[in-house]
N, C-alpha and C positions, 0 to 999 in steps of 0.2 A: 504494500500500500504506500509506503514512504517513497519508493522508487517512482511509482506511478504519479504521485503528487508533484514530484520535482523534475520529472523527465521532460525533455523537449520532444515535439512531434517529429514524425518522419520515419516511422517504422513500417516495414513491409510485412513483418511477422512478429506477433507477440504470443507467447505461451504462458498460460496461467496454470500452474501445477502446485498450488499452495495448500498444504494440509497441516492441521494440528490434530494429532491422532488420526482419525479417519474422516474428519470434517473440514470443509473449506471454512476458514474463519469468517465470521459474520460480516466484518468490514470489507471482505472481498466478494460479498454477495449483494452489495447494495447497488441501486440504480446509479448513484453518483460514481462509484468505482467503475462500473461498466461504461458510463458516459466518458470518463477520463480515458479509459482504454480506447474507446472509439475515436476520441480526439487525437490520440497519439498515432493512430494508423494512417498511412498514406492511402490515397484512393486505390481501391481494389486490394488493400492490405488484408491479411488474414489474422484472425484471433483464434487460438486453440485454447479451449477452457476445459479442464479436467474436473469432474464432480463425482462424488460418491452419493448414490441415492439409496437410502435405507427404507424409506416409507413411500408408498405410492403417492405420487402427486407433489412431493416436497420440492421438486425441481421446477414446478410450473411457474411460480412467480418470477423466478430468474429467467427461465426460458422465454416467457412472454415478453419481458423487457428486451432481451437479446433480439428476439424476432422482430420487434418494432424498431430496433436501432440499426440492424444490419440487412444488407440486400439479399443475402442467401445464407442458408445454414445446412450443414451436413451433420449427422449424428452417428456415432458408433457406441454401442452398448455391449459391455462384457459382464456376464453374470458371475459374481464372485461370492459364493456362499449365500449369506443373508442380505447381500447388497448388490447393487448394480454400479459398475464403473461406467459413467457416461462421459464421452469425449465429444464436445461440440467443436465444429470448425465453421467459423463465421467469416463472411467476406463483407468488407465495407462497401 
């Protein structure tokens, strides 16, 4: 989060793979954080965001904001025991 707040724009690719235990920290799941990532990307830049889903639907608020902010999205889901590892690839 600190890097995102102080970085300058101009990235073609940003990867978010931030976990504390098995959870993405709350501050990395906010609309403001996603907006900052979007601002840092060049036109047609890609954002790869890794997320662990333990409960059905817990990813929907985050995914809804992503979908409204980016022009396209691809999703890969891997089932890992009692959770799903979801990797989104967004294009600005």
